[in-house]
N, C-alpha and C positions, 0 to 999 in steps of 0.2 A: 684652653681649660674649660671655659664657659660653655663652649658648645659640646664638650664631651660630658659636662654635668647636666646638660639639659635634660635628657632622659630621666635622670635620677630625679630632678626637680620636678618634673611633671609627674612623675611616679608618686612622689611624696605629696603633691597636691591632689592627685586623683584618689589615693590611698585615703587621705585625710577625710576628702569629701565623701567618699564611698562610707567610711566608718562612721562618720557623724550621721549621714542621712539613714542608713540601716539600723543605727543604735535607736532611732525613733519608733522603730516597729518591734523591737526585741520583746516587749510585754503585751503586743496587740495580736488579736485575732486567734480563735481556737475553735477546733472541732473537739469536744470533751473525749472521745474514745481515742484520738490520736494522741494528745498530751497524757491521757490517762494510762493508756497502755505502755509508753515509754517509761512513765515514772513507776508504775506498778511492777512492771519487769525489773527495773533497775533496784527497787527497794527489795524485791525477793533476792536478788543477788546480794545485797548488802546484809541480809538476814541469813547468809550462808547457802543458799540454794544456787543450784547449776541450771543454766538454760538448757531446755530440752530434756535433762534428766529428770528435773524435779517440777518443772513446769512447761507448759506449751509456749515457748518462746515463738514469738511471730517472725523474727528474721533469723539471722545466723547465731546471734548471741554477743558479738563484740561490742555493739552499740550499748547493751545492758551492763556489760563490765565497765564501760567508760562512764556512763551515767551513774553507776553505783559510787565510783571513785569521785564524782563531782558532787554527788550528795555527802559523801564522807567529810570533804574540804569545805563545800559551799553551804550544805544546808539541805534539809528534805523540803523542796518546793520546786514548782513547775520552772521558775526563773532560773535555777541552778543549770537546768538542762538546757536553756536557750543560751546561756553565757557560753557554755562549751562550744555550742553551734556558731555563735558569734567570733570565737577564738579562731575557729577553723575558717569561717568565712574572710577574716582578715587576711589569712595566708592564701585564700584564693585569689584575691584581687591582684597581688603583683603577678601570679602566675599567667593570668588573663593579659594583662598588661604586657608581659614579657614575650608572649606569643603574638600578640598584635604588633608589637614593635619589629617583628621580621618582615613586616610587609608595609609598614606605613610610618609616617613622621611620628614624634612623640604626642603631637596634639591630636592627631587622628586616632592613634592607638588609645590615648585617654578617652575620646569620644566612644570608641567602640567598648572599653572596659566599663565604661558607665552604663552603656546599652546593655552589657551583659549583666551588671548589677540589678538594674531596675526591673530587668526581666527574670530574675531569679528570687532571692531569699525575701525581699520585702513583701511578695505576693502572699506568703503563708510562713511566717517565721516559727515554724514548730521544728523541734530537733529531728525530724524523720530521716531514716537512714538513706534515703535517695539523694538527700543533700550531700551527704558524704561521698556517695558515688560519684556526684558530680565534682566535688572538690578533690577527690583523689584522681579522678579521671584528667581533670585540667592540669593538676601537677605533674602527673605521669606523662601527659602529652608534651609539656614543657621539657621535661627531663628526656624525653625521646629526641625532641629538637636539638637539644644540647648536645646529644651523642651525635647526631647527623653533622652538627658543626664542628664537633672535636675528635669525633670517632673513639672517644674514651668509653670504656666497658662500664666504669662505675656509674654513669648515667642511665644505663640500662639496668643495672642492679638497682637503681633509685626508682626507676619506672616500674620494675617489679614489685618493689616494695609498696608502691602505691596501689597496684592492682591486688597484692595479697591482703593488706589492710582492708581494701575496699571490699572484698569478698567475705572477710571475717565480720564485716558490718551487715551486708546484704548480698546474697548471691548474685544479685544483678550486677555486681563488680566484675562478672564473666564478660560482659559486653565490652567493657573497656580492654579487658585482657585480649578478647579475640580480636577486637580492630588493632592492637598493638601487635599482635601476632601476625595478621594478615599483612600489615605494614612492613615488618621485618621480612617476611617472605619476599615482598616486592624490593625492598631494599638489598636483599641477596644479589638480585639480578643487576643493581646499579653498581655494586662492589665488584661482581663478575665481569662486567663488560669494560669497566675500568675507563669508562668515556668512549669506548670505540663505538662507531656507527656502522650498521649493516645496511647495505643496499636493498636487501630483500629479506624476507621472513627467515628465520633459522630454526629447524626443528631439532630440538635434544630429547633424550629419555627424561633429563631431569626437568625440563619444563613440562613434559606430559605428567610427571609425577606431581609436580606443583599444581598443574590444572585440575587433576583429580582431588587434590587436597581444597582447592577453592570450591569446586564442585560439591564436595562433601560438606563443607561448611554451610553452603546455601542450602543443602538438603537439610542439615541440622536446623537452620533457622525456619524452613518451611514446616519441619516436624514440630517445633516448637509452637508455630502459629496455627497449625491446622485445626486444633479443636474450635477455634473460633475465627478462622480464617474466611472473611467475607470481601466484598468489594473493596470496603474503605481500609481494612487491615492490609489488603494487597497494596493499594496506593501508598498509604502512610508508613508501612512498616516493610512489606516484601520487596516493593519497587526498589526502594533504596539499597538494600542488601543486594538485590539481583544485579543492579547497575554497577555497583562497586565491584562485586566479584567478576562481573563480566569485563570491566575494564583491566582489572588485574590480569585475566586470562589474555585479554588482547595484547597487554604490554610484554607478555612472554614472548609474543612473535619476534620481538627485536631484541631478544637477551642475547648476552654476549656468548662466545663460542668457547668458554672455559670448559675444563675437563668436568666429569660428573664428581670425582672427589674434591676438586677445587671449588666447585659450587657448594657442595654439602659442607665443605669447611667454612665457607662464607656465611651460609645460613646458621650453622652452629655457633658462630662467633657471636651472633647477634642473639639468637633464642637462647643459648644457656645463661649468661649473666642475668636476663630478664626473667627466666623461669626459676633460678635461684633466689632472686627476689621475691617472686610470688610465694615460692615454698616456705619462706623463713618465718612470716607472721602466721601462716596457717598451721605449720607445726607449733609453733609458740601456743597458739590458741587450742591445739589438739591435746596439749600435754595433760591438762587435768581430766580430760575424758579418758585418756588412755590410761592414766593411772588409777581411775575410779571404775574402770572397765565399762565406759557409758559410750564408746564410740557408735555402737548401734543406735543409741537413744538420738545422737546427735544426727546421724544419717537419716532416720526416720523423720525427724523434725524438719530438716532443712530440705530433703527431697522428695519425701513421700506425702506428709501432711500439706506441704504447700500447695500440692495440686489442687487441693480443695478450693484453692482461690479462684479457679476456673469455673467454679460451681456458684460460689457466693459472693465473691469480691471482684465481679467482672463488670464490664460497662461497654457501650457501643461508641464508636466514633460519631461526629456530628453528620448529619445527612450529606450525601454524595453532591448534592446542588452547591454546597458551600465550597466545592474546588474551584468555582468560578472566582472566589474571591483572590485566588492566587494569579489571575491573568495581569493585572496592572503591573505588579513588579516583575511578574515572569516575562512579559514583553520587554522591559528594560533589560531584564538580566540576559535574555537569549538573542534579542534583536537589537544590538547596539545601533544608534544613529551613525550614519554613514559619515566618515570624516570629510569626505568631498562635498557635503551639502553645504550650502551657503550659510555663513555664521549667523545671519539674522534669523534664517529659518530655525537653527538650534536654539536660538535665545528665545524665539517664540514659543517652541515646544517646551523649553525648560520652564518658562514663565507659567504655561498652562499647567505643567505637573506640579509646581509649587503652589498655585493657586487651588487646584484640586486638593491637595494635601492639606493646606491649610483649612479649607472649607470642611473636609471630612473631620479634621482635628476638633474644631470648634463646634461641630454636630455630634461629636461622641457621646454627649449626655442621651442621646436619643438610642434606645435599645437596639434597633435594627441596625444603625450606624456602627454603634459600638461592637456588636456582633460580626459584622461584615469586617472591620479592621482587625477584631481578635482572629478570626477563622483566616484571613490573609498572612497574619502573623505565624500562626501555626503551621501553615504550609510551607513556609519559608524552608523547613528542614528538608522536604521533598525537593523543592527548588534548588537549593543548595547542593544536594548530591547530584541531580540530574545536570546541573550546569558545570559542577566540579568535573563530573565525568567527561562532560562534552570538551572541556578545556584542555583536560589530560590528553584526552585523544588528538586534539587539535595541535597542541604544543609539545607533544612528545618528543619530536626530534627538533625542536625549534632552538635556536640560540637566543631567543628574546627572554627565556626563562632560565636562570641557573639551575644547576642541577640540585642544589640545597633547596631552593624555593620550590621546585618541582616536587621534591621529597615531602616537604612539609605540607604542600598543598594536598598532596595524596593522603598524608596522615590525618590532617583534618577532615576531609571528605570521608575518609573511613570512620573516624571517630563520631561524625554526625549520623552515618548512616546506621551504625551499630547502636549507639546510645539512644537512638529513636525507639529501640525496642523496650525502654524502660516504661514506654506507655502500655505495654501489653501484659496483662489482660484489663487493665483499668485505666483508659485513656482519658479520666477526668481532665479538666483544664491544666490543673496544677502540675500534671505529670510532664507536659510540655516545658514547663518551666525548669523542671529538673534537667534538661539538656540543652535548652536554648543558647546559653553563652557560648557553646561550641559551633552553633549555626551562625552566630554573629562573627565568629572567627572564619570559620569557612567561607562565608560570604566575602568577608574583607580580603581573604587571599585570592578568591576567584575574581574578583573586580580588579585588584591593584595588578595582576600578573598579566592582564590584557591591556597592551598599550592603547588601543583605541576605545576602551570603555568610557564611557560618559561619567566619569568619577563625581562631578558635581551634582548630578542627578541623584546618583546613588548616596552621596552624603546628604542629600535632602530627605530621602526615604529613612536614612539612619535617625536624624533629627526628629523625623516624624513618630517613629516607632518608640523613640527614647521618650518624647513628650507625652505619647499616649500612655506609656506605663506609668510616668510619674503623675499625670492628671487624673487617668482612669482606673487603671489595673491596680496600682499598689493602694489605692484607696477603697478598691470595691471588692477585694477577694480575701478570706470566704464571705460567704453571705451573713454569718454572724459578726456583725461590726462591732469593734470593742467599744464600750462606754463607760464601764465602772471596774475598778479592781476587785476582784472576787475577794471576799471579806473571810477568808480562812488562813490559818496558819501555814498551810501547804499550797496556797494558791500563788499570789506574787504576779499575776497577770490580769490584764483587762479582759472583760468578757462583756456580752450583750447584757442589759439590764435585766432580761427575763431569765437568763442562766444563772446571774449573780443570785437572783431571788431564790431560784429552784434549789441550787446547790447549797446554798447557805441554810435555808429551812431544811433539806434533807439531811445534811450532816448533822445539825443540831437534834432532829429528831431520831435519828439511828443512835446516837451517843447517850441520848436519854434512856434506851432500852437496852442497849447491849452491856453484857457485863463479863463475857467469856473471852474477850479479845478476838472472837471470830464473828463474822456475819455471812450470809450468803447473798449474793447480788448477782443476777443473770436475767436474759442474756446480755452479753457484751456491756459489761459494767466496770472495767478497769479504772475509770476515775472516782467511782464511789469508793472502792478499797483504798485507794490512795489518799483521797482527801478526808476520809474518817480515820485514817490511821490503823484500821481495823484489818486482819488478816483475812485471807482467802482460804478457805479449806479444801479447795480443788486445785487440778492443773491447769484450770483454763483461764485465758486472757480474753480471747474471742471464742466463743462457744463453738463456732462451726469449723474451728482448726483443730479442736481436740479430737484425739483418738479415743477418749473415754467420755461416753454419754450416759450420765447417770438415769436409772429408771426410779420408779417409786420407792422400790425396797432400798436401793442404795442410797436414796435422799434420806431415808427414815434413818438409816444407820448413821449417815454423815451427821445429822442433826443431834442424834443421841451422842455420838463420840465426841464431837467438838464443843458441846453444850451450847448450840447456837440458839439465841432467843429473838434474834431479828433477821428477817430476810427483806430483801429489795427485788421487786420484779420491773424489768424494763418492758413496758407495753409495746414499744415501737424500736425494736433493736435495729441497728444500721445495716448488719449483714447477716446474723445468724436468723434462725427460724425463731418463733416465739416458743416459750415453755411447752413442753409436753402436757397434754391435757391431765394425765394421771398425776404428774408431778405437781401441776399447778393446783389440783384438787387436795393433794396431801399437805400442801404448804397452808392451802386456805383452812384446812381442818386443824392443823398443828398452831398456826398463829392467827387467833380469831380477831384480833384487834387490827385494824387498817387504817391508812391514811393515803390518799393520792396526793401527789406533789409533782406537778408538771407531767411528764411521761412515765413517772416511777410510781408504783405502788409500794409502799412499806407495810409490811406486816409484822406484828410481835406478839409474843405471849406475856401475859401478866405475871409478875414475879410472885 
């Protein structure tokens, strides 16, 4: 009985430790327009507005509905949003542990879970939708694993629900859905072969059809990346997707000889419940848009206006030279030490590796060393997919890996390959953290299924990256290190001393001169609207994502109609262009009094 309870006891310990550790970050770290946009959109929903129809929602809209409910229950402040994120995080931890437990002992599974934790939420505890994409993808992956183990369709329904809810929060949830569908296509051949082994490749029209499906998917990924497809995008994003699709095509060579209809039935048996799960939340989300005849607004906001991100909210991967940082762990992952080598030699090599990792860890305060370690960690996603594909090919017909473990390995490799796309088109460092837990789980699976893998050395790297995150990453990102709690009713989080001073003074000045309930703040000032509690007279959250760009005459009418007496100009917007010169001249004329506070210029008219 004690042995049976051991996984539960370890889960309780790792869950408690994770909960306590991450709670310490719940009010730390902010980028004003991130927290501001989430809060401003949720408040507009709370005031009866509908995402996309009444304002230019940045994401799909489901998260604004969720946070509006949080405001209703917990109060109007930034910390309410983070409490919701924390609750979802608490559900995420057991899912990671449950997946890891399929390949390792409870203690090792706990270590991998802690690694996933410290490389994720603590690095930037803001309730952005990409965290929910990660939470739902992890929960959905666990549900698919349970289906593989039990063959019960209800688990596929749950996995589909995870995909549907993820999409209603951010359309990037499609990456998880695509990975799951590709896996279910692979699983069809497992069901159709029923354990039979073929002595030579077998051709069938159904395999040809599936091969075309895999190629079509790869074409879709290429089309997505094409506007910004450079060498680094090819290495970090396209290569993993190509490798995974290539392996799936290769495995079709050994598919069973079931009839076309039988294989089609097996494929439908997996895709049907999964698709039903996806559709249900999306239909529920669509009901208000259908009833208000606003589906067109939703479509334009989600699929058309979002294309502007490629122009204004995009960035480049680190220089190509950083690829050399992947060499140390790559050598270990692809070139295992020979088991025939004398034990003393293996111990010497192990000692050298441990000493090198220890030296690197103690030197991580040095920026070049920090950068080397960070880039090496980021490239683990590419290594995991390439190594995983290699293992799948080498052990496809081997009895050393059970059919269940082989399927889970393929699932995790596919999730890693496709969730990497979350980094497009804005591969800021935090975007890797949105999918890094799946990388850790994939690497665990890859290492443990290989009998001759030097597991102790891999465990050393696990401890190294875990300690690096705790000692250096979690305390160093983002650049705005928290110092003081923002002294505003709608704040509730700690910010840099400079930000606290700027926003406290800004809100005080605005409220002294505003008397109509409206202000105008642009470009990219959602946090100003939320912190002041004053309303936004436009559709805009981020100006560059809006379909409406006011000229001087539009602005004059807006000022007159809404009775605006105070305006705020952000002189250094994060994404959008600065104000149009004619609009700026009009505002200067209409609002002659002014004061500069930080990067903002406040202008007002005397009553």
